[in-house]
N, C-alpha and C positions, 0 to 999 in steps of 0.2 A: 608361178602363179601366186599372186598375193591373196591375202584373206578377203580384201575388198572385191576383187574380181570373182573369186569363188562364191562369195555371198551374192553378188549380182547375178551370176549364172544360175545359182540355186533358186533365187527368187523368180527369175525369168522362167525356169522350168516349171515351178509351181504355178505361176500365172498361166502358162500355156495349158497345163493339165486342168486347171480350174475352168478356163475358157472352153476347153474341149468337153469337159463334163457338163457345163451349163448349156452349150449349144448342140452338141452331138452325142451326148450320153456316152462319152469315152470311146466312140467308134474309131476315131483316128488313132488313139493310143493303142487300142487292141490290134488294129491293122499293123501299126509299126512294130509292136511287140512280136507279132507272129512273123513278120518279115525278118526281124532281128534274130529270132530263134532259128529260122531257116538259114540265115547267114552263118550263125555259129555252127550249125550242123554241117554246112558245106565246107567251112574252114577246117573243122575237125576231120573231115574226110581227106583233105589234102595235107594234113599234118604228117 
């Protein structure tokens, strides 16, 4: 991965979080973070 691609992906993530904050008060980010934590816990179980 080049620096340009990493920078573009980082800016895209920041823009998505800013949009989620402005429109939905970070409800989508909270939902995704809870699902991600469940996935990590499930994967740790199968380890």
